[in-house]
PDB file of N, H, CA, C and O in Angstrom:
ATOM      1  N   MET A   1      19.771  52.398  30.720  1.00  0.00           N
ATOM      2  CA  MET A   1      19.112  51.558  29.746  1.00  0.00           C
ATOM      3  C   MET A   1      17.630  51.913  29.743  1.00  0.00           C
ATOM      4  O   MET A   1      16.993  52.001  30.792  1.00  0.00           O
ATOM      5  N   ASN A   2      17.111  52.108  28.578  1.00  0.00           N
ATOM      6  H   ASN A   2      17.629  52.037  27.725  1.00  0.00           H
ATOM      7  CA  ASN A   2      15.694  52.398  28.425  1.00  0.00           C
ATOM      8  C   ASN A   2      14.920  51.088  28.503  1.00  0.00           C
ATOM      9  O   ASN A   2      14.995  50.272  27.584  1.00  0.00           O
ATOM     10  N   LEU A   3      14.182  50.877  29.582  1.00  0.00           N
ATOM     11  H   LEU A   3      14.121  51.539  30.329  1.00  0.00           H
ATOM     12  CA  LEU A   3      13.477  49.609  29.789  1.00  0.00           C
ATOM     13  C   LEU A   3      12.391  49.364  28.752  1.00  0.00           C
ATOM     14  O   LEU A   3      12.009  48.217  28.520  1.00  0.00           O
ATOM     15  N   ALA A   4      11.892  50.414  28.132  1.00  0.00           N
ATOM     16  H   ALA A   4      12.202  51.346  28.321  1.00  0.00           H
ATOM     17  CA  ALA A   4      10.817  50.252  27.156  1.00  0.00           C
ATOM     18  C   ALA A   4      11.283  49.544  25.883  1.00  0.00           C
ATOM     19  O   ALA A   4      10.470  48.941  25.183  1.00  0.00           O
ATOM     20  N   ILE A   5      12.592  49.609  25.572  1.00  0.00           N
ATOM     21  H   ILE A   5      13.252  50.099  26.141  1.00  0.00           H
ATOM     22  CA  ILE A   5      13.056  48.998  24.318  1.00  0.00           C
ATOM     23  C   ILE A   5      13.693  47.620  24.504  1.00  0.00           C
ATOM     24  O   ILE A   5      14.206  47.044  23.545  1.00  0.00           O
ATOM     25  N   ILE A   6      13.667  47.094  25.707  1.00  0.00           N
ATOM     26  H   ILE A   6      13.250  47.561  26.487  1.00  0.00           H
ATOM     27  CA  ILE A   6      14.285  45.785  25.942  1.00  0.00           C
ATOM     28  C   ILE A   6      13.691  44.730  25.022  1.00  0.00           C
ATOM     29  O   ILE A   6      14.432  43.963  24.408  1.00  0.00           O
ATOM     30  N   GLN A   7      12.394  44.679  24.919  1.00  0.00           N
ATOM     31  H   GLN A   7      11.792  45.302  25.418  1.00  0.00           H
ATOM     32  CA  GLN A   7      11.755  43.669  24.066  1.00  0.00           C
ATOM     33  C   GLN A   7      12.014  43.939  22.596  1.00  0.00           C
ATOM     34  O   GLN A   7      12.187  42.999  21.819  1.00  0.00           O
ATOM     35  N   LEU A   8      12.044  45.186  22.205  1.00  0.00           N
ATOM     36  H   LEU A   8      11.904  45.949  22.837  1.00  0.00           H
ATOM     37  CA  LEU A   8      12.261  45.520  20.797  1.00  0.00           C
ATOM     38  C   LEU A   8      13.668  45.169  20.336  1.00  0.00           C
ATOM     39  O   LEU A   8      13.867  44.779  19.186  1.00  0.00           O
ATOM     40  N   ARG A   9      14.630  45.304  21.216  1.00  0.00           N
ATOM     41  H   ARG A   9      14.468  45.620  22.151  1.00  0.00           H
ATOM     42  CA  ARG A   9      16.022  45.036  20.865  1.00  0.00           C
ATOM     43  C   ARG A   9      16.461  43.610  21.213  1.00  0.00           C
ATOM     44  O   ARG A   9      17.613  43.246  20.977  1.00  0.00           O
ATOM     45  N   ALA A  10      15.568  42.812  21.763  1.00  0.00           N
ATOM     46  H   ALA A  10      14.632  43.107  21.954  1.00  0.00           H
ATOM     47  CA  ALA A  10      15.855  41.425  22.152  1.00  0.00           C
ATOM     48  C   ALA A  10      16.977  41.333  23.184  1.00  0.00           C
ATOM     49  O   ALA A  10      17.763  40.386  23.170  1.00  0.00           O
ATOM     50  N   TYR A  11      17.048  42.322  24.082  1.00  0.00           N
ATOM     51  H   TYR A  11      16.409  43.091  24.093  1.00  0.00           H
ATOM     52  CA  TYR A  11      18.007  42.271  25.178  1.00  0.00           C
ATOM     53  C   TYR A  11      17.583  41.195  26.171  1.00  0.00           C
ATOM     54  O   TYR A  11      16.400  40.878  26.290  1.00  0.00           O
ATOM     55  N   THR A  12      18.537  40.650  26.865  1.00  0.00           N
ATOM     56  H   THR A  12      19.499  40.908  26.768  1.00  0.00           H
ATOM     57  CA  THR A  12      18.273  39.708  27.936  1.00  0.00           C
ATOM     58  C   THR A  12      18.867  40.262  29.222  1.00  0.00           C
ATOM     59  O   THR A  12      20.048  40.608  29.265  1.00  0.00           O
ATOM     60  N   LEU A  13      18.065  40.344  30.254  1.00  0.00           N
ATOM     61  H   LEU A  13      17.106  40.062  30.218  1.00  0.00           H
ATOM     62  CA  LEU A  13      18.545  40.753  31.563  1.00  0.00           C
ATOM     63  C   LEU A  13      18.663  39.512  32.430  1.00  0.00           C
ATOM     64  O   LEU A  13      17.714  38.737  32.548  1.00  0.00           O
ATOM     65  N   THR A  14      19.811  39.329  33.027  1.00  0.00           N
ATOM     66  H   THR A  14      20.581  39.960  32.931  1.00  0.00           H
ATOM     67  CA  THR A  14      20.035  38.174  33.870  1.00  0.00           C
ATOM     68  C   THR A  14      20.417  38.648  35.263  1.00  0.00           C
ATOM     69  O   THR A  14      21.238  39.552  35.420  1.00  0.00           O
ATOM     70  N   GLY A  15      19.832  38.047  36.244  1.00  0.00           N
ATOM     71  H   GLY A  15      19.166  37.313  36.117  1.00  0.00           H
ATOM     72  CA  GLY A  15      20.153  38.437  37.608  1.00  0.00           C
ATOM     73  C   GLY A  15      19.824  37.308  38.559  1.00  0.00           C
ATOM     74  O   GLY A  15      19.446  36.212  38.145  1.00  0.00           O
ATOM     75  N   ALA A  16      19.970  37.586  39.810  1.00  0.00           N
ATOM     76  H   ALA A  16      20.276  38.476  40.147  1.00  0.00           H
ATOM     77  CA  ALA A  16      19.670  36.596  40.828  1.00  0.00           C
ATOM     78  C   ALA A  16      18.764  37.232  41.871  1.00  0.00           C
ATOM     79  O   ALA A  16      18.974  38.379  42.267  1.00  0.00           O
ATOM     80  N   TYR A  17      17.787  36.511  42.303  1.00  0.00           N
ATOM     81  H   TYR A  17      17.616  35.579  41.982  1.00  0.00           H
ATOM     82  CA  TYR A  17      16.889  37.002  43.343  1.00  0.00           C
ATOM     83  C   TYR A  17      16.837  35.957  44.437  1.00  0.00           C
ATOM     84  O   TYR A  17      16.324  34.856  44.234  1.00  0.00           O
ATOM     85  N   THR A  18      17.357  36.297  45.574  1.00  0.00           N
ATOM     86  H   THR A  18      17.773  37.191  45.739  1.00  0.00           H
ATOM     87  CA  THR A  18      17.283  35.398  46.726  1.00  0.00           C
ATOM     88  C   THR A  18      17.085  36.229  47.975  1.00  0.00           C
ATOM     89  O   THR A  18      17.448  37.404  48.021  1.00  0.00           O
ATOM     90  N   GLY A  19      16.528  35.628  48.950  1.00  0.00           N
ATOM     91  H   GLY A  19      16.233  34.674  48.913  1.00  0.00           H
ATOM     92  CA  GLY A  19      16.384  36.285  50.234  1.00  0.00           C
ATOM     93  C   GLY A  19      15.129  37.124  50.353  1.00  0.00           C
ATOM     94  O   GLY A  19      14.334  37.263  49.424  1.00  0.00           O
ATOM     95  N   LYS A  20      14.997  37.667  51.533  1.00  0.00           N
ATOM     96  H   LYS A  20      15.643  37.554  52.289  1.00  0.00           H
ATOM     97  CA  LYS A  20      13.854  38.512  51.865  1.00  0.00           C
ATOM     98  C   LYS A  20      14.330  39.951  52.009  1.00  0.00           C
ATOM     99  O   LYS A  20      15.532  40.217  52.029  1.00  0.00           O
ATOM    100  N   PHE A  21      13.379  40.876  52.110  1.00  0.00           N
ATOM    101  H   PHE A  21      12.403  40.659  52.094  1.00  0.00           H
ATOM    102  CA  PHE A  21      13.732  42.280  52.282  1.00  0.00           C
ATOM    103  C   PHE A  21      14.556  42.475  53.551  1.00  0.00           C
ATOM    104  O   PHE A  21      15.479  43.289  53.575  1.00  0.00           O
ATOM    105  N   ALA A  22      14.229  41.741  54.592  1.00  0.00           N
ATOM    106  H   ALA A  22      13.479  41.080  54.573  1.00  0.00           H
ATOM    107  CA  ALA A  22      14.987  41.855  55.848  1.00  0.00           C
ATOM    108  C   ALA A  22      16.447  41.457  55.638  1.00  0.00           C
ATOM    109  O   ALA A  22      17.343  42.030  56.258  1.00  0.00           O
ATOM    110  N   ASP A  23      16.688  40.472  54.759  1.00  0.00           N
ATOM    111  H   ASP A  23      15.960  40.008  54.255  1.00  0.00           H
ATOM    112  CA  ASP A  23      18.062  40.069  54.449  1.00  0.00           C
ATOM    113  C   ASP A  23      18.819  41.209  53.778  1.00  0.00           C
ATOM    114  O   ASP A  23      19.991  41.443  54.073  1.00  0.00           O
ATOM    115  N   LEU A  24      18.145  41.920  52.872  1.00  0.00           N
ATOM    116  H   LEU A  24      17.193  41.730  52.632  1.00  0.00           H
ATOM    117  CA  LEU A  24      18.764  43.055  52.198  1.00  0.00           C
ATOM    118  C   LEU A  24      19.108  44.153  53.196  1.00  0.00           C
ATOM    119  O   LEU A  24      20.194  44.730  53.140  1.00  0.00           O
ATOM    120  N   VAL A  25      18.192  44.437  54.099  1.00  0.00           N
ATOM    121  H   VAL A  25      17.310  43.967  54.144  1.00  0.00           H
ATOM    122  CA  VAL A  25      18.432  45.460  55.119  1.00  0.00           C
ATOM    123  C   VAL A  25      19.647  45.081  55.966  1.00  0.00           C
ATOM    124  O   VAL A  25      20.493  45.926  56.259  1.00  0.00           O
ATOM    125  N   GLU A  26      19.728  43.814  56.356  1.00  0.00           N
ATOM    126  H   GLU A  26      19.041  43.128  56.118  1.00  0.00           H
ATOM    127  CA  GLU A  26      20.871  43.351  57.151  1.00  0.00           C
ATOM    128  C   GLU A  26      22.166  43.446  56.354  1.00  0.00           C
ATOM    129  O   GLU A  26      23.199  43.845  56.893  1.00  0.00           O
ATOM    130  N   LEU A  27      22.120  43.085  55.084  1.00  0.00           N
ATOM    131  H   LEU A  27      21.281  42.761  54.646  1.00  0.00           H
ATOM    132  CA  LEU A  27      23.307  43.147  54.226  1.00  0.00           C
ATOM    133  C   LEU A  27      23.808  44.579  54.083  1.00  0.00           C
ATOM    134  O   LEU A  27      25.010  44.826  54.177  1.00  0.00           O
ATOM    135  N   VAL A  28      22.909  45.514  53.858  1.00  0.00           N
ATOM    136  H   VAL A  28      21.933  45.313  53.781  1.00  0.00           H
ATOM    137  CA  VAL A  28      23.295  46.920  53.735  1.00  0.00           C
ATOM    138  C   VAL A  28      23.886  47.422  55.048  1.00  0.00           C
ATOM    139  O   VAL A  28      24.869  48.164  55.043  1.00  0.00           O
ATOM    140  N   ALA A  29      23.301  47.027  56.160  1.00  0.00           N
ATOM    141  H   ALA A  29      22.503  46.424  56.165  1.00  0.00           H
ATOM    142  CA  ALA A  29      23.832  47.434  57.465  1.00  0.00           C
ATOM    143  C   ALA A  29      25.253  46.908  57.663  1.00  0.00           C
ATOM    144  O   ALA A  29      26.116  47.630  58.162  1.00  0.00           O
ATOM    145  N   LEU A  30      25.500  45.668  57.279  1.00  0.00           N
ATOM    146  H   LEU A  30      24.800  45.081  56.873  1.00  0.00           H
ATOM    147  CA  LEU A  30      26.846  45.095  57.393  1.00  0.00           C
ATOM    148  C   LEU A  30      27.835  45.833  56.498  1.00  0.00           C
ATOM    149  O   LEU A  30      28.979  46.063  56.889  1.00  0.00           O
ATOM    150  N   ALA A  31      27.394  46.203  55.296  1.00  0.00           N
ATOM    151  H   ALA A  31      26.464  46.016  54.979  1.00  0.00           H
ATOM    152  CA  ALA A  31      28.272  46.944  54.387  1.00  0.00           C
ATOM    153  C   ALA A  31      28.593  48.326  54.949  1.00  0.00           C
ATOM    154  O   ALA A  31      29.734  48.781  54.864  1.00  0.00           O
ATOM    155  N   ILE A  32      27.597  48.993  55.522  1.00  0.00           N
ATOM    156  H   ILE A  32      26.671  48.624  55.592  1.00  0.00           H
ATOM    157  CA  ILE A  32      27.816  50.313  56.118  1.00  0.00           C
ATOM    158  C   ILE A  32      28.810  50.225  57.271  1.00  0.00           C
ATOM    159  O   ILE A  32      29.628  51.126  57.455  1.00  0.00           O
ATOM    160  N   MET A  33      28.745  49.154  58.042  1.00  0.00           N
ATOM    161  H   MET A  33      28.080  48.422  57.892  1.00  0.00           H
ATOM    162  CA  MET A  33      29.669  48.966  59.166  1.00  0.00           C
ATOM    163  C   MET A  33      31.059  48.546  58.705  1.00  0.00           C
ATOM    164  O   MET A  33      31.988  48.479  59.509  1.00  0.00           O
ATOM    165  N   GLY A  34      31.204  48.261  57.409  1.00  0.00           N
ATOM    166  H   GLY A  34      30.449  48.315  56.755  1.00  0.00           H
ATOM    167  CA  GLY A  34      32.509  47.874  56.882  1.00  0.00           C
ATOM    168  C   GLY A  34      32.869  46.421  57.133  1.00  0.00           C
ATOM    169  O   GLY A  34      34.039  46.048  57.052  1.00  0.00           O
ATOM    170  N   LYS A  35      31.871  45.596  57.437  1.00  0.00           N
ATOM    171  H   LYS A  35      30.921  45.899  57.502  1.00  0.00           H
ATOM    172  CA  LYS A  35      32.141  44.193  57.752  1.00  0.00           C
ATOM    173  C   LYS A  35      32.178  43.299  56.515  1.00  0.00           C
ATOM    174  O   LYS A  35      32.662  42.170  56.584  1.00  0.00           O
ATOM    175  N   ILE A  36      31.677  43.787  55.397  1.00  0.00           N
ATOM    176  H   ILE A  36      31.284  44.705  55.340  1.00  0.00           H
ATOM    177  CA  ILE A  36      31.763  43.025  54.150  1.00  0.00           C
ATOM    178  C   ILE A  36      32.260  43.954  53.043  1.00  0.00           C
ATOM    179  O   ILE A  36      32.025  45.162  53.075  1.00  0.00           O
ATOM    180  N   HIS A  37      32.936  43.378  52.084  1.00  0.00           N
ATOM    181  H   HIS A  37      33.127  42.397  52.058  1.00  0.00           H
ATOM    182  CA  HIS A  37      33.494  44.152  50.981  1.00  0.00           C
ATOM    183  C   HIS A  37      33.276  43.387  49.683  1.00  0.00           C
ATOM    184  O   HIS A  37      33.403  42.163  49.640  1.00  0.00           O
ATOM    185  N   SER A  38      32.955  44.106  48.651  1.00  0.00           N
ATOM    186  H   SER A  38      32.853  45.100  48.686  1.00  0.00           H
ATOM    187  CA  SER A  38      32.815  43.513  47.330  1.00  0.00           C
ATOM    188  C   SER A  38      34.205  43.301  46.743  1.00  0.00           C
ATOM    189  O   SER A  38      35.088  44.142  46.911  1.00  0.00           O
ATOM    190  N   VAL A  39      34.396  42.196  46.065  1.00  0.00           N
ATOM    191  H   VAL A  39      33.679  41.513  45.929  1.00  0.00           H
ATOM    192  CA  VAL A  39      35.676  41.902  45.430  1.00  0.00           C
ATOM    193  C   VAL A  39      35.605  42.375  43.982  1.00  0.00           C
ATOM    194  O   VAL A  39      34.902  41.785  43.162  1.00  0.00           O
ATOM    195  N   VAL A  40      36.333  43.439  43.676  1.00  0.00           N
ATOM    196  H   VAL A  40      36.904  43.918  44.342  1.00  0.00           H
ATOM    197  CA  VAL A  40      36.432  43.923  42.297  1.00  0.00           C
ATOM    198  C   VAL A  40      37.797  43.493  41.798  1.00  0.00           C
ATOM    199  O   VAL A  40      38.824  44.034  42.208  1.00  0.00           O
ATOM    200  N   SER A  41      37.794  42.504  40.900  1.00  0.00           N
ATOM    201  H   SER A  41      36.960  42.065  40.567  1.00  0.00           H
ATOM    202  CA  SER A  41      39.073  41.969  40.447  1.00  0.00           C
ATOM    203  C   SER A  41      39.640  42.740  39.262  1.00  0.00           C
ATOM    204  O   SER A  41      40.851  42.743  39.042  1.00  0.00           O
ATOM    205  N   LYS A  42      38.765  43.393  38.498  1.00  0.00           N
ATOM    206  H   LYS A  42      37.781  43.390  38.677  1.00  0.00           H
ATOM    207  CA  LYS A  42      39.262  44.107  37.335  1.00  0.00           C
ATOM    208  C   LYS A  42      38.305  45.228  36.957  1.00  0.00           C
ATOM    209  O   LYS A  42      37.090  45.100  37.104  1.00  0.00           O
ATOM    210  N   ARG A  43      38.865  46.322  36.469  1.00  0.00           N
ATOM    211  H   ARG A  43      39.852  46.426  36.349  1.00  0.00           H
ATOM    212  CA  ARG A  43      38.071  47.450  35.994  1.00  0.00           C
ATOM    213  C   ARG A  43      38.366  47.658  34.516  1.00  0.00           C
ATOM    214  O   ARG A  43      39.508  47.546  34.070  1.00  0.00           O
ATOM    215  N   PHE A  44      37.304  47.963  33.762  1.00  0.00           N
ATOM    216  H   PHE A  44      36.376  48.054  34.125  1.00  0.00           H
ATOM    217  CA  PHE A  44      37.432  48.190  32.328  1.00  0.00           C
ATOM    218  C   PHE A  44      36.784  49.518  31.970  1.00  0.00           C
ATOM    219  O   PHE A  44      35.781  49.906  32.569  1.00  0.00           O
ATOM    220  N   THR A  45      37.354  50.214  30.998  1.00  0.00           N
ATOM    221  H   THR A  45      38.169  49.899  30.512  1.00  0.00           H
ATOM    222  CA  THR A  45      36.678  51.376  30.432  1.00  0.00           C
ATOM    223  C   THR A  45      35.672  50.865  29.407  1.00  0.00           C
ATOM    224  O   THR A  45      35.752  49.715  28.972  1.00  0.00           O
ATOM    225  N   LEU A  46      34.735  51.712  29.025  1.00  0.00           N
ATOM    226  H   LEU A  46      34.671  52.645  29.378  1.00  0.00           H
ATOM    227  CA  LEU A  46      33.691  51.259  28.111  1.00  0.00           C
ATOM    228  C   LEU A  46      34.244  50.810  26.755  1.00  0.00           C
ATOM    229  O   LEU A  46      33.658  49.937  26.115  1.00  0.00           O
ATOM    230  N   ASP A  47      35.345  51.382  26.315  1.00  0.00           N
ATOM    231  H   ASP A  47      35.821  52.091  26.834  1.00  0.00           H
ATOM    232  CA  ASP A  47      35.909  50.952  25.032  1.00  0.00           C
ATOM    233  C   ASP A  47      36.545  49.560  25.126  1.00  0.00           C
ATOM    234  O   ASP A  47      36.904  48.982  24.100  1.00  0.00           O
ATOM    235  N   LYS A  48      36.687  49.026  26.315  1.00  0.00           N
ATOM    236  H   LYS A  48      36.396  49.496  27.148  1.00  0.00           H
ATOM    237  CA  LYS A  48      37.237  47.674  26.521  1.00  0.00           C
ATOM    238  C   LYS A  48      36.148  46.674  26.890  1.00  0.00           C
ATOM    239  O   LYS A  48      36.450  45.612  27.435  1.00  0.00           O
ATOM    240  N   VAL A  49      34.892  46.992  26.604  1.00  0.00           N
ATOM    241  H   VAL A  49      34.647  47.855  26.162  1.00  0.00           H
ATOM    242  CA  VAL A  49      33.784  46.124  26.999  1.00  0.00           C
ATOM    243  C   VAL A  49      33.892  44.743  26.361  1.00  0.00           C
ATOM    244  O   VAL A  49      33.557  43.748  27.004  1.00  0.00           O
ATOM    245  N   ASN A  50      34.350  44.657  25.112  1.00  0.00           N
ATOM    246  H   ASN A  50      34.622  45.465  24.589  1.00  0.00           H
ATOM    247  CA  ASN A  50      34.492  43.343  24.470  1.00  0.00           C
ATOM    248  C   ASN A  50      35.559  42.496  25.157  1.00  0.00           C
ATOM    249  O   ASN A  50      35.399  41.285  25.306  1.00  0.00           O
ATOM    250  N   GLU A  51      36.635  43.135  25.568  1.00  0.00           N
ATOM    251  H   GLU A  51      36.765  44.119  25.447  1.00  0.00           H
ATOM    252  CA  GLU A  51      37.676  42.425  26.324  1.00  0.00           C
ATOM    253  C   GLU A  51      37.112  41.921  27.650  1.00  0.00           C
ATOM    254  O   GLU A  51      37.415  40.803  28.066  1.00  0.00           O
ATOM    255  N   ALA A  52      36.309  42.724  28.303  1.00  0.00           N
ATOM    256  H   ALA A  52      36.064  43.633  27.965  1.00  0.00           H
ATOM    257  CA  ALA A  52      35.693  42.325  29.564  1.00  0.00           C
ATOM    258  C   ALA A  52      34.794  41.109  29.358  1.00  0.00           C
ATOM    259  O   ALA A  52      34.831  40.168  30.150  1.00  0.00           O
ATOM    260  N   LEU A  53      33.995  41.125  28.307  1.00  0.00           N
ATOM    261  H   LEU A  53      33.966  41.889  27.663  1.00  0.00           H
ATOM    262  CA  LEU A  53      33.116  39.987  28.025  1.00  0.00           C
ATOM    263  C   LEU A  53      33.904  38.724  27.697  1.00  0.00           C
ATOM    264  O   LEU A  53      33.539  37.631  28.129  1.00  0.00           O
ATOM    265  N   GLU A  54      34.974  38.871  26.942  1.00  0.00           N
ATOM    266  H   GLU A  54      35.271  39.759  26.591  1.00  0.00           H
ATOM    267  CA  GLU A  54      35.818  37.706  26.623  1.00  0.00           C
ATOM    268  C   GLU A  54      36.430  37.128  27.894  1.00  0.00           C
ATOM    269  O   GLU A  54      36.448  35.911  28.078  1.00  0.00           O
ATOM    270  N   ASN A  55      36.931  37.995  28.771  1.00  0.00           N
ATOM    271  H   ASN A  55      36.917  38.983  28.622  1.00  0.00           H
ATOM    272  CA  ASN A  55      37.496  37.523  30.042  1.00  0.00           C
ATOM    273  C   ASN A  55      36.444  36.833  30.897  1.00  0.00           C
ATOM    274  O   ASN A  55      36.717  35.821  31.543  1.00  0.00           O
ATOM    275  N   LEU A  56      35.246  37.389  30.893  1.00  0.00           N
ATOM    276  H   LEU A  56      35.024  38.211  30.369  1.00  0.00           H
ATOM    277  CA  LEU A  56      34.157  36.798  31.667  1.00  0.00           C
ATOM    278  C   LEU A  56      33.803  35.409  31.139  1.00  0.00           C
ATOM    279  O   LEU A  56      33.670  34.459  31.910  1.00  0.00           O
ATOM    280  N   LYS A  57      33.652  35.300  29.825  1.00  0.00           N
ATOM    281  H   LYS A  57      33.760  36.071  29.198  1.00  0.00           H
ATOM    282  CA  LYS A  57      33.319  34.007  29.211  1.00  0.00           C
ATOM    283  C   LYS A  57      34.418  32.976  29.424  1.00  0.00           C
ATOM    284  O   LYS A  57      34.137  31.785  29.565  1.00  0.00           O
ATOM    285  N   ALA A  58      35.672  33.430  29.449  1.00  0.00           N
ATOM    286  H   ALA A  58      35.901  34.397  29.336  1.00  0.00           H
ATOM    287  CA  ALA A  58      36.810  32.519  29.621  1.00  0.00           C
ATOM    288  C   ALA A  58      37.061  32.167  31.078  1.00  0.00           C
ATOM    289  O   ALA A  58      37.957  31.375  31.373  1.00  0.00           O
ATOM    290  N   GLY A  59      36.288  32.737  31.995  1.00  0.00           N
ATOM    291  H   GLY A  59      35.560  33.380  31.755  1.00  0.00           H
ATOM    292  CA  GLY A  59      36.466  32.441  33.411  1.00  0.00           C
ATOM    293  C   GLY A  59      37.684  33.099  34.022  1.00  0.00           C
ATOM    294  O   GLY A  59      38.195  32.632  35.040  1.00  0.00           O
ATOM    295  N   LYS A  60      38.159  34.179  33.415  1.00  0.00           N
ATOM    296  H   LYS A  60      37.745  34.558  32.588  1.00  0.00           H
ATOM    297  CA  LYS A  60      39.361  34.866  33.909  1.00  0.00           C
ATOM    298  C   LYS A  60      39.043  35.922  34.956  1.00  0.00           C
ATOM    299  O   LYS A  60      39.954  36.546  35.501  1.00  0.00           O
ATOM    300  N   ILE A  61      37.765  36.129  35.243  1.00  0.00           N
ATOM    301  H   ILE A  61      37.026  35.622  34.801  1.00  0.00           H
ATOM    302  CA  ILE A  61      37.388  37.152  36.214  1.00  0.00           C
ATOM    303  C   ILE A  61      36.911  36.479  37.491  1.00  0.00           C
ATOM    304  O   ILE A  61      35.948  35.713  37.487  1.00  0.00           O
ATOM    305  N   ILE A  62      37.601  36.779  38.582  1.00  0.00           N
ATOM    306  H   ILE A  62      38.383  37.401  38.586  1.00  0.00           H
ATOM    307  CA  ILE A  62      37.217  36.261  39.893  1.00  0.00           C
ATOM    308  C   ILE A  62      36.665  37.445  40.663  1.00  0.00           C
ATOM    309  O   ILE A  62      37.318  38.485  40.755  1.00  0.00           O
ATOM    310  N   GLY A  63      35.496  37.303  41.205  1.00  0.00           N
ATOM    311  H   GLY A  63      34.966  36.459  41.131  1.00  0.00           H
ATOM    312  CA  GLY A  63      34.855  38.425  41.897  1.00  0.00           C
ATOM    313  C   GLY A  63      34.009  39.203  40.912  1.00  0.00           C
ATOM    314  O   GLY A  63      33.171  38.630  40.216  1.00  0.00           O
ATOM    315  N   ARG A  64      34.223  40.495  40.851  1.00  0.00           N
ATOM    316  H   ARG A  64      34.904  40.960  41.417  1.00  0.00           H
ATOM    317  CA  ARG A  64      33.422  41.380  39.993  1.00  0.00           C
ATOM    318  C   ARG A  64      34.317  42.122  39.012  1.00  0.00           C
ATOM    319  O   ARG A  64      35.448  42.492  39.327  1.00  0.00           O
ATOM    320  N   ALA A  65      33.786  42.326  37.832  1.00  0.00           N
ATOM    321  H   ALA A  65      32.867  42.025  37.577  1.00  0.00           H
ATOM    322  CA  ALA A  65      34.407  43.222  36.868  1.00  0.00           C
ATOM    323  C   ALA A  65      33.519  44.455  36.794  1.00  0.00           C
ATOM    324  O   ALA A  65      32.292  44.352  36.826  1.00  0.00           O
ATOM    325  N   VAL A  66      34.144  45.615  36.696  1.00  0.00           N
ATOM    326  H   VAL A  66      35.140  45.699  36.670  1.00  0.00           H
ATOM    327  CA  VAL A  66      33.410  46.874  36.703  1.00  0.00           C
ATOM    328  C   VAL A  66      33.720  47.615  35.412  1.00  0.00           C
ATOM    329  O   VAL A  66      34.876  47.733  35.006  1.00  0.00           O
ATOM    330  N   LEU A  67      32.652  48.117  34.770  1.00  0.00           N
ATOM    331  H   LEU A  67      31.713  48.021  35.100  1.00  0.00           H
ATOM    332  CA  LEU A  67      32.820  48.970  33.591  1.00  0.00           C
ATOM    333  C   LEU A  67      32.681  50.415  34.029  1.00  0.00           C
ATOM    334  O   LEU A  67      31.665  50.800  34.609  1.00  0.00           O
ATOM    335  N   ASN A  68      33.701  51.214  33.751  1.00  0.00           N
ATOM    336  H   ASN A  68      34.525  50.902  33.280  1.00  0.00           H
ATOM    337  CA  ASN A  68      33.672  52.641  34.097  1.00  0.00           C
ATOM    338  C   ASN A  68      33.554  53.456  32.815  1.00  0.00           C
ATOM    339  O   ASN A  68      34.298  53.230  31.861  1.00  0.00           O
ATOM    340  N   PRO A  69      32.618  54.404  32.795  1.00  0.00           N
ATOM    341  CA  PRO A  69      32.492  55.244  31.600  1.00  0.00           C
ATOM    342  C   PRO A  69      33.685  56.161  31.423  1.00  0.00           C
ATOM    343  O   PRO A  69      33.734  56.932  30.465  1.00  0.00           O
TER     344      PRO A  69
END
């Protein structure tokens, strides 16, 4: 995504920011050790992006949905 056009295209970026840098370092270390795993409940190809958004809005996605090019 070209960050320079976000304002021109009226895109909205939504995210979460919590914790300190030390928390991130600890989280990455735990992931490297295999002690935590991300839950990917569904994968979508880019041509199914609208289906992914509909599922997300309907609350049908538990964990993470991943878009693969």
